[in-house]
N, C-alpha and C positions, 0 to 999 in steps of 0.2 A: 503571561503566554509569550516567554524569551524568543525569542529568532532562534535560539538553538536549534528550537524544534526541529526549523527544514526540515525534509529529511526524504523519503521516497515519496512520494507523489503518492515513500513512501513514504513520500516528503518524499523519508524516504519516504513516510513515511513514508508515506510517503512510504521513498528514499532518494537514491537518486538517481539520473538519465542521461547517458553521454547520447549528446548529438552527433556522434559520427560512431561507424563501424571499431568493433571490436572485436580481436583475432580470437578464436574460441574454435578450438578443436569437436566435432561434435563426437569424439568417442567416446568426450569429455564426461557429457549426459548422456550416453546411448552404451556406458556397459549396461554389465545387468546388476539389477534389477530391474530397473526401466528400458525403456523406448521413443524415441523421439516421433513422435506425431505429427508438430508442426514444426516450423523454422524458418527463416528471417523476418525474424519480429520488430517490429521498434518499441523496446520498452514492455514486454507484456505484465501487465499487469493481474488484478480478479479475473476468474476464473466463472462461466456462466452453465447449467446442464436446462436445458428446458428444449420440449414438443422432440427428443430423441436427438437434440445437437449439442456440439459444444460450441460454449463461444469466449475468444479470451480478446479485452480489450488491450489494446496496446495506445499508452502513451505520448509518442509518437517521438519525434524529434525535432520538432521546434521549427523555427524555418530560420531566412531572411530582415523581418520585419514585419510590421511595427515592432521598435524596442523601447524598452521603459530600464528604469535607475531601478536598481534595488540597491538596501544594507548589504546583501550577498555576490551582486554585479550586476550584470545589463544582462538581462532576460530581452529576447524577440521571440518573436509568434512568428509561429507556420504551421498550416492547418494539413496538418499530420497525423493528428493522433484516428485510430480507428476501430473498426470493431472485426473479425479473422472471424467465420464459423471453423473450426477446425475437419479440415479435409476437405472443404468449400470455397475458401477465399475468402477477402474482404467482402466485408456485404453495406457494411457503416466505412466510408471515407469523410475526409477532408470539415473532421474535425479540431480546434483548436489547442495548440501544445503550445509552450514557452521551455527555452532553455537558456545557459550562458555559457553553456560549452561544460558542460561537467555536473547540471542538475536539468534534469527535465519532469517534466508538472503536466498534464494534460488528462484525457482520458482514464478514468479507474474501474469503473463495477459498468454490469449491467444487469437491469432488472427488466421481467415482459411478463407481459399482459396478455394470453395469447399464444399466440403464436408469430404474432410477427409487430405489435407496436413494443414498443419498449420503451423504459427511463435509464435515461445516463449520466455518471458523476464525472464531471472533470472538475479540478482541482487547480489550485491559481498560488495556495503558500505568501497570503499578500493580503492586503487593506483594499476599501476601491480605493482608495489615492493611486495603486501603483496598479489596476486592473483597466483604469480612465487612463493612464498615460498610454495605453497601445491602443486606442481610438475603438472607434464601431467595430473594429475586426475582433477588440477582445472583450467584449459585454458581454458572451458567454463563458468565460472561464469563474471559476468558484460555482457553478447553480450545476443544478439535475434540466436536463433536456429530453425532451422526448421526442419522438418518429417512429416513419414503420418502414422494415426493412427490402420493402417494397416498392418505396416511396423516396426522391431524393430527398434530403434534406429534410432539417429538424425544428422545434422550436423548443423556447424556457417552458421549464415544469415549475420548478420554482428556484429563489434566486437567493443560495446558501450562502454568502458572500453580506449580500444585504443585511439579514437575518444576522449575522456576526458585529455586524456595526448596527440596529437595533437594537438588539438583547443581550448581545454580550455576557454568552450564559457564564465563563467564569473568570469573569469580573476584571480582567486583563484588561494586556493592551491588543487591540482591533485585529487581527489578521484568521484568514479561514482555510480552508483546505481539506475541500469532500472530497472519500475516499470510498469507504467498504459501505453499501448500499442496499437494504429490507426493502422487500414491500408487505404491505400490509393493511390489505383490500385496497383501497381507493392513495394511502397514502402509504409514506417514505421514511423509515429511521435512516439518517446519515449519522456515520462515525464520518466528525469533523475534525480531520490532526488539529485542523494550525486551531480551531476554539476549544478542541480539547472536553470535545462534548457529544451527545449522542442526540440530539434532534431529529423532531419526525415534522417533518414537510408536506403539506396537504398542496393539489394538484392547483386550489386559488392563489397560491402562494402563500398561505397562513402556517407557521412555525410553533411550534409548542420546546419545550426544554424537555426531553425524559430524565436526562442522567448529565452531570459532571464529573468528569475522573482528577482527584486530589494529584497533585504535585506527586513526586515520587524522587524519597531522601537520597541521592547517591554522595560521596565519596568525593572528595575534592577532587581532581589528578592534580600532582605536585608545579607543573608549571606553572599554576597557576597563581601562584604565590601566596596562598593561602596558608595558614597555622595547619599544621600535622593532622588530621581526625576529624578535618573540619566536614561535614556535611552539605552539601547545595541540594534545591532543589529542581529534579528535570520538571520535565514537561513530560505529562503521560501521553500524551498521540495516541487517543482511537484508530483503529486500522481497521476494521470486523466489526460486525452485528449480525450474527444471525440465532435465528429461533431455535430452541429447546426444542423435547417431545414433552418438560412442561411447562412448552407457551412462555417462560421467561425468556428474554434477552442476555447474548451471552456477546461481549465482545472482548476482543484481542486490542494492545498496545505494544504499540514500539517501544514508547518512552524515547524522551530526547536528551540529548549532551547531558555526562558523556556517553552517555551509554553503556554502562554497567552492566557484566554478566548477568543471568539472574533477578534482574531485577523489576519484569514484567509479571506481570501476570494476567490472568482468566478474568472477568466482573460477571457477577449474573445482575442482570442489571431488570426487576419490577418498576415499570413505572408510578411515579407518586412514593417507593419509597429508595432508602440508601443504595447505595452499588455494597454488593457485598464479592468477598473474591472467592471465586468459584476454583483456583487451582494458581499458584505458584512459582517462582523459581524459571523463568523462561525468560527469554533475550530476544529481544530484538525483533516479535509476532508481526507477521502483515497481514495473514488472514487467519478462519476458520472454518472450520467443515464438521456435521451431525454427521457418522453413517450411521444405516439399517437399522444397527442392533445397538444406537444412542450413544455409542463414541465416540468422540469427538477431536480431532483432528486439530493441529495447530502448524501451523510456517512458521520459522525465523529465519528470516534474512538472514541473520549472521549469529552464527551456537558463541562466539565468545565477544559478541559485543561493537559496534559500530567501527566503534577508534581502536581495534585491535589489529597487530596484524600490520600485512606489507600492502603503507598506503596505494601501491601503486596495482594491487593484484585484488580478483572480484574476493567483496565477501565470499566467505562457503556457510550456507546453513541445512538448515535441516525438516524434512517432516516429522510431526513426535507425535504418540496416541497421550492422549490427558492424564494423569489420573488424577480426578475430579478430588478435591482437600490434600492435596499434599506437593512436594515444590520437587519428585520426582518424575520423569518423564520417561515412554520408551522411545527409541527412536527408528524412526521405520525404511527413514533414508536419509543419509547422510553426505557431508561436506556438497550437497548439490550449490554447483555455482550461481550465488544468488539469486532467491526462489524468492516468489512474491504470492501467487494467485491458487486456492486448489478446490479441484469440486472432487465431491466423491459421488461414482456412479458403480451401483451394483457393488463389487467387489477390487476394486479399480479406483484407485487418487490420481488421481493429474493432475498437474503439480508447472506452473509455471518459471522458467529459471532463465538468467540474464537476464534480469527485467531491470537493469541500470545497463543496457543493449543496446543502440541503435541498429537495428537489421541484420541481428542474431542473437536477437532471443527464442528462447524453443517455449513449445510444451512437452509437458515428457506426462507419460504413462507407466505408473506403480502397480503391481498388483498387491492387495493387499492381505492375500493367502499367504504369501510368504511375509508373515510377523514374526523376524527374527534379530531382529533387532541391528537389520543392515549398516552397517556405518558406508556404505559407501565404497568409492577412491579413496585411496591417503590421502593427503595436498596436498604431498610431493607433483602425481598424477593431473593438479589444476595449476602449476606453479607459474606454467608458462599463459594462463590466461590473466590477462592486463587492462588496462581502461586507462587509455591515453584522459591526462589531467586532471586522472584519479587523485592525485596528491593535494591540487590544489580544493576536493573536495575536500579531507581531513582535514587539514590546513585550517579547515572554520570550527576546528572545538578552539581555538584561543580564545583568550579573553576578546573582549570586544561586540560578542555576541548577546 
């Protein structure tokens, strides 16, 4: 579990999110064949469709403190995480969010029991000692919480970070970042991007390890000064878990530094068995969703790898339709600015974009009936989409991570 794993919430996992507003032309995400259905969001992550409504989880923008020191910087806490009902405003507020000005972690995914009661994941990307440094205000970082939409407040459902400390499924350093979740009866499967594992959490705080994803060998970048051709292990960084038509679990991965293009895979997981590759040749995935016809769709936050391109610009990602057992997949919408979550409703995909933006995140609507490999606007159209402080985050790909 190298510190390179720190991604969107991301991590990047994850991935990253800024604590400041990022200039973004609404037209960039609104041009055909999609349209904007929600805007003004703070670091929007996973999407969930439940009981006729679409919800987007916002990782927030951190706050003024308490603050805690991490190897990556000083993170400050604010209760700025939220859940928004698309078309209906924020329905859950006051959730913990931390930022160092370049990376924001906080609420990531939500699942419902009925129409009102929810369970929600809150990331942290660190250790119990890191969490403790935030004091009482930070006790629910790295956990699943539960509450009701019509009542204020929420409470602990299960402590994912404590499970990482107790069980350490991948056997490396203690680092947890619960992101994608999947309800299974009264329990939840949790993609722990920090722990490189898929764990099952029950209401009484009981955990079992469903699967561990192995490190991914990648070519060492030249600036590391290693001999040419040296391969280094990158963290798996699982980001989402969904149930397939065959009732198996399917897990996406972001992969850690050096975020190599085409190095990510989708894993088919049957509890008690070793994970099996379902599809590969993908890059920095953050979410998955099955369509009503059994087709699987994935979001790539970056098409070319998070360490590529202009360090001051938003990464350009895509929504792709997966070809099982293959490395080549169909682009449904490309050149999306930092996309993260996806939810499918009938013949429509909803995708959160500008997921690393505070105050400028959006949800867009993409008709799947236009399956023609639309590649979106050319990168030049998005050249003006920058995020202050971005270069500092990309600089974290150096030695010392």
